[in-house]
BALOMAR-672980 format. One record per residue: x, y, z of N, C-alpha, C, O in turn; residue in three letters. Coordinates in steps of 0.2 Angstrom, whole numbers, plus 5000, padded with zeros to 4 digits. Example, Ala and Ser with C-alpha at 12.3 -4.5 7.8 and 13.67 -1.06 7.14 Angstrom:
<rs>
506649725039506249785039506649845039507149835042ALA
506449895035506849955036506450005039506750065040SER
</rs>
This chain:
<rs>
431955865304431655845306431455785312431955755315MET
430955785314431055735322430655685322430255695317SER
430555635326430155565326429955555330430155585336PHE
429455495329429055475334429455425340429855385338LYS
429455425346429755375351429855295346429455265343LYS
430555285348430655235344430255155347429855165352PRO
430255105344430155025346430754995350431355025351ASN
430554955352431154925359431854905355432354895358ARG
431854915348432654895344433154975346433355015343TYR
433054965353433555015356433954985362433654955367VAL
434655005360435054995365435455045371435355105371SER
435855025376435855045380436555115379437055095376TYR
436355195383436855265381436255295375436355355374GLY
435955285373435355335369435255395374435155395380TYR
435155465369434855515372434255515369434255465364THR
433755535370433055555367432755585364432455575359GLN
433055645367432755725362433155745358433655765361HIS
433055755352433555775345432955755340432455705341ASN
433255805335432955795328433555805325433955855326LYS
433555765318434255755313434055765308433455775308VAL
434255785301434255795296434955775291435455795292GLN
434755735288435155705282435455755278434955795275LEU
436255785276436555825274437055785268437455745270ILE
436855805262437355775258437955845256437855895254TYR
438755815256439255845255439255895250438955875244GLY
439555945252439755995246439356045248439256055254GLY
438956085243438556145244438256165250438256205254LYS
437756095249437256095255437756095264437656125269GLN
438256055262438656045270438956095271439256095277TYR
439056145267439556195270438956265270439056305274PHE
438456265266437956305269437756305274437456355276ASP
437656245277437356225283437756225288437556205294SER
438356245287439156255293438956325294438656335300LEU
439156365288439056425288438456455291438456505295LYS
437956435290437256455293437256455300436956505302MET
437456385304437556365311438156395315438156395321LEU
438656435311439256475312438756545313438856565319ILE
438456565310438256635309437756635315437656685319HIS
437256575317436956585323436956585330436556595335LYS
437956545330438056555337438156615341438356675340ALA
438056595347437956645351438456645358438456695361ALA
438756585359439156565363439756545363440156585365TYR
439856485361440556445357440256395352439656375352THR
440956385348441056355342441656305343442156335345ILE
441556235343442056195343441956165334441456145331HIS
442656165333442656155326443256095328443756115332VAL
443256025324443655965323443855945317443455895315GLN
444355965313444355915309445055885307445555905310TYR
445055825303445555795299445955825296446555835298TYR
445755845290445955905285445755975285445155995283ILE
446156005286445956085285446456115281447056125283TYR
446256145274446556175271446356245268445856265266ASP
446956275268446656355265446656385262447156425260ASP
446156355258446056355250445356395250445156415255ASP
444956395245444256455246443856425249443456455252GLU
443856355250443456345255443556365263443056385267THR
444356335264444556335271444456425273444156445278GLY
444756455268444556535269444056545270443956575275MET
443356515266442556535267442556545275442456595278GLU
442556475277442356445285442856495289442656515294ILE
443456515287443756535293443556645292443456675297ALA
443456655288443056715288442256715291442156765294ASN
441856665292441256655294441756635301441556675305ALA
442056595304442256595312442556665315442556675321LEU
442856705309443056755314442656815313442756875316ILE
442156805310441456865311441256845316441156895319GLU
441156785319440956755325441156775331440756795335ALA
441856785330442456805337442256865337442256885343ARG
441956915333441956965333441356985337441357035340LYS
440756945336440056935341440356915347439856875350ARG
440956905352441156895357441056815358441156795363ASN
440956775352440856695352441656655353442056645349VAL
441556635360442256595358442256535352441756505351GLN
442756525350443056475344443456445344444056465342VAL
443356375347443856335347443956275341443556225339PHE
444556285338444656265332445456195332446056205332LEU
445056135331445556085333445856045326445456045322LEU
446356035325446656015317446955965319447255975325VAL
447055895313447455845315448255875313448255925309ASP
448855865316449455885315449755865309450155905306GLY
449555795306449755765300449355805294449555845291TYR
448855775294448355785288448455875286448655885281ALA
448355915290448155975289449056015293449056075295SER
449555985292450056025291450556065287451156075287ARG
449956085282450056115275449956175276450156215272ASN
449556195283449056265284449656325285450156325289LEU
449456365280450256405281450356455288449856465292SER
450856485289451056525295450456595296450156615300ARG
450356605289449956665290449356655290449056695292SER
449056605289448256585289448056585297447556605299PHE
448656555302448556505309448656585311448056595313ILE
448956625311449156705313448456745313448156775318LYS
448456735306447656785304447056745312446756775317LYS
447056685312446656635314446656675322446256705325LEU
447256655325447656675333447356755333446956775337LYS
447556795329447556865330446956895331446856955333GLU
446456845328445556855329445256835335444656855338ALA
445656815337445556785345445456715346445456695351GLY
445356665341445356605340445656575342446256575339ILE
445556525345445756465352446056425342445756435337HIS
446656405342446856365337447356305339447856335342PHE
447456245338447956205338447956155335447456135332ARG
448356125333448656045329448355975334448455985340PHE
448155935333448155885338448755845335448855815330PHE
449355845340449855805340450055735341449755715346GLU
450455695338450455645338451055605344451355645348PRO
451155535344451555525350452455545349452855545354LEU
452555555344453155555340453355595334453255565329PHE
453555665336453655705330454255735329454555745334LYS
454555755322455155805321455055815316454655785312SER
455355875313455355905306455355845301455155845295LYS
455555805304455455735296455055665298454955615294HIS
454855675303454555605305453955615311454055635316PHE
453355595307452755585310452355525312452055495308TYR
452455505320452055435319451555425326451855425331PHE
451155425326450555415331449955425328449755435322GLY
449455415336448655425332448555465328449055495326ARG
448055485325447755565321447055555324446655505326ARG
446955625323446055655324445855655319446155685314LEU
445455605319445055605312444055625312443655615308HIS
444255645316443455695317443355745312443755795310HIS
442755735311442455785307441755815309441255785307LYS
441855885313441355895315441355975318441756015319LEU
440555985319440756055321439956075328439356065326ALA
440156095333439656105338439656185340440156215342ILE
438856195339438756255342438256285347437656275347ILE
438556315352437856325358437956275361437756285367ASP
438256215361437956145363437356135362437056115367ALA
436956155357436356155353436256135349435656105349LYS
436756125343436556125338437456095334437956125335HIS
437356035330438056005328437855965320437355945317ALA
438555965318438655935312439155895312439755905315LEU
439055825310439355765311439455735305438955735301VAL
440055705301439855675296440555655294440955635299GLY
440655645285441355615284441755675281442255665279GLY
441455745280441755795276442355845279442255875284MET
442855845275443455895278443455985277442955995273ASN
443656025278443656075277444156095269444756115269ILE
443956085263444456075259444056085251443456055250SER
444256115247443856125241443756055237443356055232ASN
444056005240443655915236443155915238442655905235ARG
443055925244442555895246441555965247441055955250TYR
441856005242441456055240441356045234441656005231ASN
440656095231440556095226440956155221440656205220ASP
441456135217441756205214441456205208441156165205MET
441656275206441556305198441756245192441256235188PRO
442056215192442156155189442456085190442856055187ASP
442156085196442256005199441556005204441356055207GLU
441355935204440855915209441055905216441655905215HIS
440955895223441055885228441255805228441155785223SER
441555755233441555705233440955695236440655735239TRP
440655615236440055595238440155595246440655555248LEU
439855625250439855615256439455645260439155695258ASP
439255635267438555635271438855655278439355645281PHE
438155695280438455715287437555715291437055725288ALA
437555725298437055725302437255795306437655815310LEU
436355845303436455895305435755885310435155865309GLN
436155905317435855885325435455945328435755995328ILE
434955935330434755995335434455945343433955905342GLU
434755945348434655905355435255905358435755935358GLY
435055845363435455815368435955815368436355845371GLU
436055765361436655725359437055785357437655775357ILE
436855855354437355905352437755925360438355955359ALA
437455915366437755955372438455895375438955915377GLN
438055835374438555785374439355775369439855735370GLU
439155805366439755805359440055875360440655885360LEU
439655915362439955975364440455955371441055965370CYS
440355925377440755915380441355855379441855855383SER
441155815375441955785370442355805370442855785372VAL
442355885363442855935359442955975367443555985368CYS
442555995372442756015378443555975381444056005383GLU
443355915381443855885385444455885383444955865387GLN
444655895375445255895371445355955373445855955376PHE
445156015373445556055376445756075382446156125384TRP
445356045387445556045395446156005397446456015402LYS
446355975392446955925394447655965393448155955396LYS
447456035390447956065386448156135389448656155391TYR
447556155389447656235393447056245397446556205395GLN
446856285401446356315405445956365401446056425398LYS
445356325400444756385397444356415400444056385404ILE
444256485398443656525401443356505397443456525392ASN
442856475399442056485395441656465400441656445406THR
441056465395440356435400440656355398440856335393ILE
440556315403440356245402439856225397439256245397SER
440056175393439256135388438756135392438256165390CYS
438756105399438156085403437856145406437356135408LYS
438056195406437856275409437756295402437556355403GLN
437756295397437656345392436956325387436656365383LEU
436656255390435856255391435456255394435356215399VAL
434956305393434356305400434056225401434056175397PRO
433856235407433556155411432856155406432456205405LYS
432756105403432256055399432156095393431556105391ASN
432656125390432756165384432556105378432356115372TYR
432856045380432756005375432055965375431755925371PHE
431755985382431155935381430555935374430055895373LYS
430755995370430056005367430256005360429956025355ASN
430955965359431255975354430955895348431055895342ILE
430655845352430355785347430855715350431355725354GLY
430655645348431155605351431355575344431055545339ILE
432155585345432555515340433155495345433555535348CYS
433055435346433655395348434355415346434355415340GLN
434755435349435555455347436055445351435855465356MET
436455425351437055415353437755425352437955395346ARG
438255445355438855445352439355375352439355335356ILE
439755375347440255325348440755335346440755365341ARG
441255315349441955335346442555285348442555265354ARG
443055275344443455235345444155265345444355285339ASN
444555265350445055285353445655235358445555225364ASP
446155205355446355165357446655185365446655135369TRP
446855245367447155265371446655285376446855285382VAL
446055295376445655285381445055215382444455215384GLN
445355175379445055095378444555105374444055065375ARG
444355145369443655155366443655125359443955145354LYS
442955055361442955035353442455035350442354985346TYR
441855085352441355085352441055065345440755015344GLN
441255115340441055115334441055035329440655005325ILE
441655015333441654935330441354895333441154845329SER
441054905340440554855342439954895339439354865341ASN
439854935337439054945336439154895328438654865326SER
439654905326439554855317439354795320438754765319TYR
439954745326439554685328439054695330438654665326VAL
438754725334437954745336437354745329436854735329GLU
437654775325437454765319437254695316436654675315MET
437854675316437954605311437554545316437354485315PHE
437654565322437254505325436554505326436254445326ARG
436254575326435454565328435154605322434654635323ASN
435454605317435054595311434754555309434954495309THR
434054565307433554505306433254515297432954465293SER
433554575294433254565285433854575281433954535277SER
434154635282434554695277435154725280435054755286HIS
435554725276435954795277436254815273436454775268ILE
436454885273436954915267437354945270437154975275THR
438054945268438554995270438655015266438454995260ILE
438955085266439255135260439855165262439855225264LEU
440555135261441055145264441755145259441955115255SER
442155235263442655235256443155185260443055165265SER
443755165256444255145259444255075263444555055268TYR
443755025258443454965263443854905263443854875258PHE
444254895269444754835268444554805278444654805284LEU
444154805275443754755283444354705286444654675283PRO
444354715293444754655296444854615295444754605289GLY
445054545301444754485300443954475305443454435304ALA
444154525311443454525315442854535310442454495308ILE
442854595308442354615302442154575298441554575296PHE
442754545295442554485290442054425292441554415288ARG
442354385298441954365302441154355303440754305302LYS
441254415306440554435305439954465302439354475303LYS
440354475297439854485289439754415288439254395288LEU
440254375287440054325284439354285287438854265284SER
439554285295438954235299438454275297437854245298GLN
438454335296437754355295437554365289437054385289ALA
437854345283437754325276437454255276436954235272ALA
437854195280437554135282436754135284436354085282LYS
436654185287436054185289435454205286434854225287ARG
435754205280435454235274435054325274434454335272ASN
435554355276435454435278435554445272435954405269ILE
435054505268435254535261435754585266435554615270LYS
436754585261437054635261437154635255437254595251ILE
437254715256437454765249438054825253437954845259ARG
438554835248439254885248439054905244438954885239VAL
439154975247439355045240439855055245439955065251ILE
440455045237441155065237441255135230440955175226LEU
441855115231442055175227442155155219442455105219ALA
442055175215442355175208442855215206443455185207GLY
442855285204443355305204443655315211443355315215PRO
444155325211444655345218445255385218445555405212SER
445555405224445755455227446655435226447155455224ASP
446355375229447055315231447055255228446755215231ILE
447355245222447255185218447455135221447155075221MET
448055145226448255095228447855065234448055005236LEU
447555095237446755055242446355045237445955005240ALA
446055065231445655035226445754975224445254945223LYS
446454935222446554905221446554825226446454775224HIS
446854855231446854805237445954795238445854745238ALA
445554835239445154845239444554795234444054765237GLU
444854785227444654745224444754675223444454625222ARG
445354675226445554605228445154575233445254515233TYR
444654585237444254585241443454565238442954555242MET
443554575233442754565231442754495229442154485228TYR
443154445228443154395228442854355233442354315232ASN
443154375239442854365246442054375245441654325245TRP
442154425245441254465246440654425242440054405244LEU
441154415235440454355230440354315231439854295228LEU
440754275235440754215237440354215244440054165245LYS
440354255247439854255252439154295252438754325256ASN
439154295246438554345243438354395244437754405245ASN
438854445246438854505245438654555240439054585238ILE
438254575239438054615233438654685234438854705240GLU
438854715228439454735225439154795223438854775219ILE
439154875224439054915220439654965219439855005223TYR
439854975213440355035214439855105211439355105207GLU
440255155214439655235214440355255207440955235208TYR
440155275202440155305195440355395195440755415191GLN
439855445199440055505197440555515199441055515196LYS
440655545205441555565207441555505211441355455211THR
442155545217442555505221442055485227441755535230VAL
441955415230441455395237441855425243442455415243LEU
441655455248442155475253441755465258442055465263HIS
441055445258440655435264440655355267440755295265GLY
440455385274440555325280439855305282439655335287LYS
439555265281438755245284438555185283438655155278LEU
438055145288437655095285437055095289436955115294ALA
436555065285436155065287435954985287436254935284VAL
435254975294435054915297434454905297434154955300CYS
434154855294433354835295433154895296432754905301ASP
433154945291432655005290432355035296431855075297SER
433055015303432755035310433455085311433355115316LYS
434055095309434555095313435155115308435355085302TRP
435455165310435855195306436855205308436855205314ILE
437255205308437955235308438455285303438755275298THR
438355335308438755395302439355435306439455465311LEU
439555425301440255465305440955475302441055495296GLY
441455455305442155465302442655415301443255405300SER
441955365305442555285303442455255297441955235295TYR
442855255295443055195289443155105291443355085296ASN
442855065286442755005288443554975287443554935282VAL
444154985290444654965288445154975296445155025299ASN
445554925298446054925304446355005307446355025313ASN
446555025302446455125303446255135310446455135315ILE
445455155306444855165311444855125317444755155322SER
444855055316444555015320445055005325444854985330ALA
445955035324446255015330446855075332447155075337TYR
446855125327447255175326447155255327447555295330ALA
446555265324446255345322445855355328445555305330SER
445755415330445355445334444555445329444455485325ILE
444155405330443455415327442855425330442755395335GLU
442255475328441755485330441055485327440955515322LEU
440855435329440155405324439555425328439755455333ASN
438955425326438355445330437955395327438055375321LEU
437455355331437055315331436255325332435955345337ASP
436055315324435355335326434955265326435055215323VAL
434355275331433855225329433055255329432755265334GLN
432955255323432155285323432055275315432455285310ASN
431355245314431355205309431255235304431455205299GLU
430955295303430855355298431255375296431355365290LEU
431555405301432455425298432655385294432755395288PHE
432855305297433355255294433055245286433255235280SER
432355245288431955235280432055275276432055255270GLN
432355345277432255415273432855395270432955385264GLN
433555385275434155355273434155315268434555325263VAL
433855255268433955185266433555225254433855215248GLU
433055255256432955275250433455325247433455315241ARG
433855365249434455405246434955345245435155355239GLU
435055295248435455255246435255215237435555215232LEU
434555185241434355165235434455185229434655155224GLU
434355265230434355315222435055315220435155335214GLU
435655305225436155315223436255245218436455245212ILE
436055175224436155155219435955125211436255085207ILE
435455145210434955155205435355195198435355175192TYR
435555265201435755305195436355315196436655335191LYS
436755305201437755315201437955275200438455285198ASP
437755195202438155155203438155085197437755075193CYS
438555045198438654975193438854935197439354935200ILE
438454885196438254835201438954775199439054775193ARG
439354745202439854715201439554625204439454605210ILE
439454585198439254515199439754485197440154515194THR
439754415197440354365198440554365191441154345189LYS
439954395186440254355180440554415177440954405173ASP
440354495177440554555175441354555181441854575178THR
441454535187442054535189442554475186443154495185PHE
442554425184442854385182442854385174443254365170TYR
442554415172442654425164443154495164443454505159ARG
443154535169443654575168444154585172444354635174ASN
444454525173444954495178445354465174445054425170THR
446054475174446354435170447054435174446954455180ASN
447654415173448154395177448654435180449054435185ILE
448554475175448954545176448554575182448754575187PHE
447854615181447454625186447554595193447654625198SER
447554525192447454485199448154515203448254525209ARG
448654525198449354535203449354585205449654595211LEU
449154655202449154715201448654715210448854745216ILE
448154685210447654695216447954655222448054675228ARG
448254585219448654565227449254595228449354605234TRP
449554605224450054645229449954705232450254735237ALA
449454745229449154825234448754775238448754805243SER
448554745238448254705246448754685251448754695257TYR
449154645248449754615253450454685256450854665260GLU
450354765251450754805253450254855259450554885263ILE
449654855259449454875263448954845270448754875275ILE
448954785268448854725275449454745279449354775285ARG
450054725275450554725279450954805283451354805288ILE
450754865281450754935280450154935288450354965294LEU
449654905286449154915293449354875297449154885302LEU
449654805295449654765303450354805306450454805312TYR
450854835302451354865309451154915311451354935316LEU
450654965308450255015310449955015317449955035323PHE
449454965315449054935321449454905327449454925333THR
449954845326450454815329450654865334450654845340PHE
450854925332451354965336450854985343450854975349TYR
450255015339449655035343449454985350449354995356PHE
449354925346449254855352449654855357449454845363LYS
450454855355450854845360450954905366451154895372GLN
450954965362450755035366450255015372450455025377GLU
449654995370449055005374449354955378449254965384ARG
449654905377449654845382450054845388450154795392GLY
450454905387451054925391450654985398451055005403ARG
</rs>
């Protein structure tokens, strides 16, 4: 879908000529990914935090191999920690097909030790014209399988100038490590190709402490500062740091309606207990809490004033804020933002339960309080040690 030119609610750094579609995780996402790979004529850049060589991973790998047979240049970059269980035979199969494959490496690594920033990207760029950017990894748990529904997640499917910029971002990850004998992203697209696509304002936002980038964090600060009406945040592993909480409470004090959609069932119960420890603070600040019940919630997006959204790999916690390499897209367009808000309204209505002060305190006893407090303190200390190290390294 493409859109009319937006109003003055626009900031620096946006491209104009784009069209965008909201994609749900599961079958819709992987069908879209396979379709884009099939359409590729020149280059494919694929970057994921988790890539498993299960049924879903093999299906995408086979699509990439078929693209390589058409002489498409394929670049697959995965995180060295989260994707470390990829089998040697799987990697060998990719390389023998001519796919450029490598792990994103940490600062320090040995056979029994892994420490450093992690590549948390979840994106695919096709011919510098098309892209998928979201929160999904390549694994069965993010797909609709015969005996299990996918986790709740979202992506943006894009055609336009922003895809060319994303291609350049991916290209830089490879140029640092090896010489690439391929057409550059800027040369792939004919001049004026994007002019007739339509108008939808979009920009890339990144967090990467090595490059001194805190753009996604700044997008949230901008959102809290400039909102005039309402904000809806859908977030997995919601453990906002001190700055985020301060800006959130300041917005709430201005009578901004704030809703957070959080996980009910969780894949990491320690994080969920810690998250529930924060409910008391959220409720005291008149922030509405909704727990998603249908399956695990893994999405990462926010909508502000029916005009602006941010969506991508960024979780609202200090790991994403200070340690991992994250990528989101900001979209400023009223029609699209209203569509996303309607989708979130339906999720709240159909698949969530609201946590009120009454229900929260009624279901809280001394044992649950102790578990939540202990979980929060454990994660807080771990996050502090993890991010403190990176802040020290950044200052050197």
